[in-house]
TORDOLUM-688469 format. One record per residue: z, x, y negated of N, C-alpha, C, CB in turn; residue in one letter. Coordinates in steps of 0.001 Angstrom, whole numbers. Each point is the difference from the previous one (the first is absolute). Glycine has a CB too. Layout:
residues N
- n_zz:n_xx:n_yy:ca_zz:ca_xx:ca_yy:c_zz:c_xx:c_yy:cb_zz:cb_xx:cb_yy:rest
- Z:X:Y:Z:X:Y:Z:X:Y:Z:X:Y:a;
...
***
This chain:
residues 59
- n_zz:n_xx:n_yy:ca_zz:ca_xx:ca_yy:c_zz:c_xx:c_yy:cb_zz:cb_xx:cb_yy:rest
- -59:870:1085:70:-913:-1083:-60:892:-1297:1386:-1804:1388:m;
- -2133:1537:-2270:-49:816:-1172:985:-362:-1049:-2292:317:492:n;
- 2544:552:-1523:1074:-191:-957:-273:-1411:-711:324:2664:-363:v;
- -1529:-2942:37:-227:-1275:-758:553:-1145:753:-2044:896:-1028:k;
- 1675:-1045:2384:369:-1021:769:1706:-35:92:-2458:218:1301:e;
- 3022:1019:-1074:1438:13:-62:643:-437:-1208:-200:1671:1454:i;
- -419:-1363:-2609:574:-411:-1249:-61:-1508:-86:-657:2163:-1095:k;
- -390:-2735:1598:-160:-1520:-56:988:-625:864:-2400:148:-430:k;
- 2670:424:1629:1103:-445:832:1304:-32:-538:-1226:774:1618:m;
- 1473:502:-2282:1385:162:-558:268:-977:-1185:-55:2467:695:a;
- -1056:-2757:-1521:163:-937:-1031:346:-1290:531:-1504:1197:-1336:a;
- 857:-1613:2358:273:-1319:625:1468:-150:657:-2558:-89:446:q;
- 3117:1298:-178:1390:-54:489:1050:217:-1124:-856:844:2217:k;
- 272:-761:-3424:865:129:-1139:482:1340:-324:614:-2148:491:g;
- -1274:3139:38:283:1478:-189:-322:393:-1347:-461:492:2310:v;
- 1213:118:-3123:-467:610:-1265:-797:1203:232:1931:-856:-1120:q;
- -3236:872:750:-897:1043:359:236:1373:-704:-1588:-1841:426:l;
- 1708:1759:-1776:206:1285:-737:-1022:1021:366:2405:-449:-97:g;
- -1857:1618:269:-876:1150:459:375:488:1415:-258:724:-2419:r;
- 419:-1645:3300:360:248:1343:-1146:554:851:1660:-1790:-268:l;
- -1307:2790:985:-1040:542:890:-102:-874:1260:417:2365:-874:r;
- -1479:-2059:1677:-100:-912:1208:1153:-49:869:-2259:420:-36:k;
- 2779:715:292:1310:-22:931:1101:-826:-669:-495:2368:943:t;
- 723:-2213:-2225:1130:-728:-719:-391:-1568:92:548:2107:-1749:e;
- -1880:-2429:1519:-362:-1319:-10:293:-658:1484:-1801:577:-1927:l;
- 1263:135:2951:288:-595:1308:1502:-171:293:-2122:1021:783:i;
- 2957:-21:-1217:1383:-134:222:605:-1132:-684:53:2297:314:r;
- -628:-2553:-1621:562:-1060:-712:-378:-1393:574:-32:1513:-1978:s;
- -1258:-1628:2605:-377:-1086:701:888:-306:1237:-2241:490:-879:i;
- 2506:628:1561:902:-94:1193:1450:-610:-415:-1274:2113:1076:q;
- 1720:-1518:-2156:1320:-571:-512:-102:-1385:-479:652:2209:-652:s;
- -1719:-2627:-29:-114:-1396:-432:-143:-895:1188:-1037:701:-2133:a;
- 479:-322:3192:-139:-797:1252:1247:34:861:-2425:475:-40:e;
- 3533:241:-361:1147:274:734:-155:593:1314:846:-1702:-1187:k;
- -1760:2633:1201:-417:802:1128:641:1403:-137:-2211:-1318:212:n;
- 2518:2108:819:439:1263:-229:-919:938:-828:1183:-393:2062:p;
- -640:1147:-3066:-938:821:-821:-67:1271:611:470:-1126:-2070:v;
- -1540:1219:2871:-177:1174:880:-1374:709:-176:1533:-1149:1637:c;
- -2403:686:-2459:-1369:520:-100:23:1500:-387:-843:-2325:-664:f;
- 331:3093:1437:-30:1502:-144:1310:726:-105:-2066:-377:-1079:m;
- 3064:-174:1747:1277:632:120:158:550:1325:931:-1462:-1621:t;
- 315:2144:1989:208:558:1315:327:-1158:916:799:2241:-912:d;
- -521:-3447:403:165:-1145:869:-1315:-378:604:1909:-792:-1352:q;
- -3123:1029:656:-1183:-373:609:-391:690:1255:-586:-548:-2148:a;
- 1099:1792:2429:-209:683:1209:490:-689:1171:78:1940:-1228:d;
- 894:-2783:1107:559:-719:1208:-207:-1441:-51:1672:1683:209:s;
- -2669:-2129:-1061:-380:-1247:-189:-645:-619:1235:-188:589:-2341:c;
- 636:-1896:2748:-610:-571:1244:-729:-1314:-510:1899:990:1718:g;
- -1926:-1147:-3104:-714:-1196:-563:-1527:79:16:1963:-292:-1443:e;
- -2460:-96:2556:-1541:197:249:-839:-962:-877:456:683:2452:t;
- 121:-1726:-2911:-722:-1015:-801:245:105:-1573:191:-1513:2068:s;
- 331:2721:-2469:210:203:-1375:-1327:138:-831:2177:1066:673:c;
- -2219:-1614:-1737:-1176:56:-836:-318:1549:-463:562:-2517:-811:l;
- 502:3209:685:-201:1400:-558:-73:1013:950:1103:-630:-1840:w;
- -1125:378:3129:50:917:1116:-935:1132:-87:686:-1828:1299:r;
- -1963:1415:-1471:-1127:1025:-90:137:965:-984:-1388:-1558:750:t;
- 1785:1136:-2050:358:862:-1076:1243:891:246:-1030:-1712:-1429:d;
- 1896:1083:1989:1297:665:163:-5:1166:1026:1033:-2194:-604:c;
- -1737:1999:1623:-91:986:1174:-956:1073:-482:409:-1773:1903:r;
***
């Protein structure tokens, strides 16, 4: 997913966009959805969530 699409999704979730980078945007979306904020963290290494929208970019 490109940054433009991510920004659109973030805005729909009520995330303040500001000058957030892609990683920060995705983590903000995860937080807004009440999901673990794990994108591109060491938690991602042990992630078993195969249906995660961000999995391809995270790995």
